[in-house]
C-alpha positions as CSV (number, residue, x, y, z in Angstrom):
1,M,-47.1,143.9,72.9
2,P,-48.6,141.8,70.1
3,H,-52.1,143.2,70.8
4,E,-53.8,146.3,72.1
5,A,-53.8,146.2,75.9
6,R,-57.1,145.3,77.5
7,L,-58.3,146.5,80.9
8,I,-59.4,143.8,83.4
9,A,-61.4,144.8,86.5
10,V,-60.2,143.0,89.6
11,S,-62.0,142.8,92.9
12,Q,-60.1,143.5,96.1
13,R,-59.8,142.1,99.6
14,V,-61.2,144.2,102.5
15,V,-58.6,144.9,105.2
16,P,-59.6,146.7,108.5
17,V,-56.6,148.5,110.1
18,E,-56.8,148.3,113.9
19,G,-55.9,151.4,115.8
20,R,-56.5,153.7,112.8
21,G,-60.2,153.4,112.2
22,E,-59.6,152.6,108.6
23,I,-61.1,150.0,106.3
24,R,-58.8,149.6,103.3
25,D,-59.0,147.7,100.0
26,A,-56.0,145.6,99.1
27,L,-54.8,143.7,96.1
28,D,-51.6,141.7,95.8
29,Q,-49.3,143.3,93.3
30,A,-48.8,139.8,91.8
31,W,-52.2,140.3,90.1
32,T,-50.8,143.4,88.2
33,H,-47.7,141.5,87.2
34,W,-49.5,138.4,86.1
35,L,-52.0,140.3,84.0
36,A,-49.2,142.5,82.6
37,S,-47.3,139.4,81.4
38,M,-50.2,138.9,79.0
39,G,-50.5,142.5,78.0
40,L,-53.5,143.0,80.2
41,L,-54.0,146.1,82.5
42,C,-55.3,145.6,86.1
43,L,-58.1,147.9,87.3
44,P,-58.6,147.4,91.1
45,V,-62.3,147.9,92.0
46,P,-63.1,149.8,95.3
47,N,-65.5,147.9,97.5
48,A,-67.0,151.2,98.7
49,L,-68.7,151.4,95.2
50,E,-71.0,148.4,96.2
51,D,-74.0,148.5,93.8
52,R,-72.3,151.1,91.6
53,A,-69.3,148.9,90.7
54,G,-71.1,147.9,87.4
55,E,-70.9,151.6,86.4
56,L,-67.2,151.5,86.8
57,L,-67.0,148.5,84.6
58,V,-69.0,150.2,81.9
59,V,-67.3,153.6,82.0
60,S,-63.8,152.2,82.2
61,G,-64.4,150.0,79.1
62,A,-63.0,147.0,80.9
63,C,-63.0,143.8,78.8
64,G,-63.4,141.3,81.7
65,V,-63.6,140.7,85.4
66,I,-61.5,138.8,87.9
67,L,-62.9,138.0,91.4
68,S,-59.8,137.6,93.5
69,G,-59.2,135.8,96.8
70,G,-59.3,136.8,100.5
71,N,-62.2,137.4,103.0
72,N,-65.1,135.1,103.7
73,L,-68.5,135.6,102.2
74,A,-71.0,137.7,104.2
75,M,-74.0,135.9,102.7
76,P,-75.6,133.1,104.8
77,V,-74.4,130.2,102.6
78,Y,-72.3,128.1,104.9
79,D,-73.7,124.6,105.8
80,G,-73.0,123.5,109.3
81,V,-72.7,127.1,110.6
82,P,-75.3,128.8,112.8
83,D,-77.6,130.8,110.5
84,G,-75.1,130.0,107.7
85,L,-73.1,133.1,108.6
86,I,-69.4,133.6,109.0
87,E,-68.9,136.8,110.8
88,D,-65.1,136.7,110.9
89,D,-63.4,138.4,108.0
90,A,-66.7,138.9,106.1
91,F,-67.8,142.2,104.6
92,A,-71.2,142.7,102.9
93,S,-69.8,145.6,100.9
94,R,-67.5,143.2,99.0
95,D,-70.3,140.8,98.3
96,R,-72.4,143.7,96.9
97,T,-69.5,145.0,94.8
98,E,-68.8,141.6,93.3
99,A,-72.5,141.0,92.7
100,A,-72.7,144.3,90.7
101,L,-69.7,143.3,88.7
102,V,-71.1,139.9,87.8
103,R,-74.5,141.2,86.9
104,T,-73.0,143.8,84.6
105,A,-70.5,141.4,83.1
106,I,-73.4,139.0,82.2
107,A,-75.5,141.8,80.8
108,R,-72.6,142.9,78.6
109,G,-71.3,139.5,77.7
110,L,-67.9,140.0,79.5
111,P,-65.9,137.1,80.7
112,V,-65.5,136.5,84.4
113,L,-62.7,134.5,86.2
114,G,-63.3,133.6,89.9
115,C,-60.3,132.6,92.0
116,C,-60.5,130.9,95.4
117,R,-62.9,133.2,97.3
118,G,-64.0,134.5,93.9
119,T,-65.1,131.0,92.9
120,Q,-66.9,130.5,96.2
121,F,-68.7,133.9,95.5
122,L,-69.8,132.8,92.0
123,H,-71.1,129.5,93.4
124,A,-73.1,131.3,96.0
125,F,-74.3,134.0,93.5
126,F,-75.9,131.3,91.4
127,G,-77.5,129.7,94.3
128,G,-75.0,127.3,95.8
129,R,-73.9,126.7,99.4
130,L,-70.4,126.1,100.9
131,Q,-69.1,123.5,103.4
132,R,-66.1,123.7,105.8
133,L,-63.4,121.3,104.7
134,G,-61.5,119.1,107.2
135,A,-57.8,118.3,107.2
136,E,-58.4,114.7,105.9
137,P,-58.3,113.1,103.4
138,V,-57.1,116.2,101.5
139,R,-55.7,119.3,103.2
140,H,-56.7,122.4,101.2
141,I,-54.9,125.1,103.2
142,A,-51.4,126.4,102.2
143,R,-50.4,123.3,100.2
144,N,-50.4,122.0,96.6
145,H,-52.6,119.0,95.6
146,A,-53.8,117.3,92.5
147,V,-57.1,117.9,90.7
148,D,-58.7,115.7,88.1
149,V,-60.1,117.5,85.0
150,V,-63.6,116.3,83.9
151,A,-63.4,114.9,80.4
152,D,-66.7,116.3,79.2
153,A,-66.3,119.8,80.7
154,T,-64.9,121.5,77.6
155,S,-66.7,124.5,76.2
156,S,-65.9,127.2,73.6
157,T,-64.0,128.9,76.5
158,L,-62.0,125.9,77.5
159,A,-61.7,123.8,74.4
160,R,-58.5,125.6,73.2
161,L,-56.6,124.8,76.3
162,S,-55.3,121.3,75.6
163,T,-56.2,120.5,79.1
164,P,-54.4,117.6,80.7
165,A,-56.3,114.8,82.5
166,S,-54.9,116.2,85.9
167,L,-53.3,119.2,87.3
168,E,-51.4,120.1,90.4
169,V,-52.5,123.4,91.9
170,N,-51.9,125.5,94.9
171,S,-54.6,125.7,97.6
172,F,-55.5,128.2,100.3
173,H,-59.1,127.7,101.2
174,Q,-61.0,126.3,104.3
175,F,-64.4,126.2,102.6
176,G,-65.3,124.3,99.5
177,I,-68.0,123.0,97.2
178,A,-69.5,119.5,97.6
179,E,-69.7,117.4,94.5
180,D,-73.5,117.5,94.5
181,A,-73.9,121.1,95.5
182,L,-73.3,122.9,92.1
183,P,-76.3,124.9,90.9
184,P,-77.8,123.6,87.6
185,C,-76.3,126.5,85.6
186,L,-72.7,125.5,86.5
187,R,-70.7,122.5,85.2
188,C,-67.8,120.9,87.0
189,V,-64.5,121.3,85.2
190,A,-62.2,119.8,87.9
191,R,-62.5,118.0,91.2
192,S,-60.2,116.9,94.0
193,P,-59.7,113.1,93.7
194,G,-59.1,112.8,97.4
195,D,-62.5,114.1,98.6
196,S,-64.4,114.9,95.4
197,T,-64.9,118.5,96.2
198,I,-65.3,120.8,93.2
199,E,-62.0,122.6,92.2
200,A,-63.2,124.3,89.1
201,F,-66.4,125.0,87.2
202,R,-67.8,126.9,84.2
203,H,-71.2,128.5,83.5
204,L,-73.3,126.8,80.9
205,N,-74.5,130.0,79.2
206,H,-71.9,132.7,79.9
207,P,-68.1,133.0,79.7
208,I,-67.7,132.5,83.5
209,V,-65.1,130.1,85.0
210,G,-64.2,129.6,88.6
211,V,-61.0,127.9,89.9
212,M,-60.4,127.2,93.6
213,W,-56.7,128.1,93.4
214,H,-54.6,131.3,92.9
215,P,-53.2,131.8,89.4
216,E,-51.3,135.0,90.6
217,R,-49.3,133.0,93.1
218,S,-46.6,130.4,92.5
219,N,-48.5,127.5,91.1
220,P,-47.6,124.2,89.4
221,A,-50.6,124.9,87.0
222,A,-49.2,128.2,85.8
223,G,-49.2,127.1,82.1
224,F,-52.9,126.1,82.3
225,D,-53.8,129.3,84.2
226,R,-52.1,131.5,81.5
227,R,-53.9,129.6,78.7
228,L,-57.2,130.0,80.6
229,A,-56.8,133.7,81.1
230,E,-55.8,134.2,77.4
231,S,-58.8,132.2,76.3
232,L,-61.2,134.2,78.4
233,F,-59.7,137.7,78.0
234,L,-57.8,137.7,74.7
235,S,-59.7,135.3,72.5
236,T,-63.1,137.2,72.7
237,N,-64.3,140.3,71.0
238,T,-65.8,141.9,74.1
239,C,-64.1,145.3,73.7
């Protein structure tokens, strides 16, 4: 490898196992392979740690955080839903674990990449709300679609990426971020041209980026995703 391997902490999906009385954490092996292709080592974070997940981040010496996909948020942040709560496939332990990771990453200046559900969590963590997306005019579940990159969204994290004016990305989400719903601390990086929902954002003060697609899966934007990860996790001196 051209550089010393760096450890990246990755949050996991919660998966109850019917008939066994077990609640398991799960992470697609594709994350390990994707990170390894850049010389990065994957550290899956157990959701049972909850508020102590930040300690794992510190003790392990991880150089960054990825908030992966899967599950709904357990926080009451869904517009148009009674009490703002989605009870199906939602686990407060995962919300608390990811909150501890983000708080610790901010305190230590570590980069964070949110992906799909991870991006929705970051949006909610900083005070935003989510909306259910319909099938028209853009379907966001299990299909590829175009996103337009915002011209003035570059930052020290993104400026190196030679970002094109548009990307085609994969999409697996039923909830999204309205164009006017971003908290003041977040800046839109890309939006869906069909319905103007936010597809990517960055934090104005911290190396935090969220994308509504899955870099670890087959993706037309694979080159951009790789450059983004390298910019976040390999171009900084956080370790």
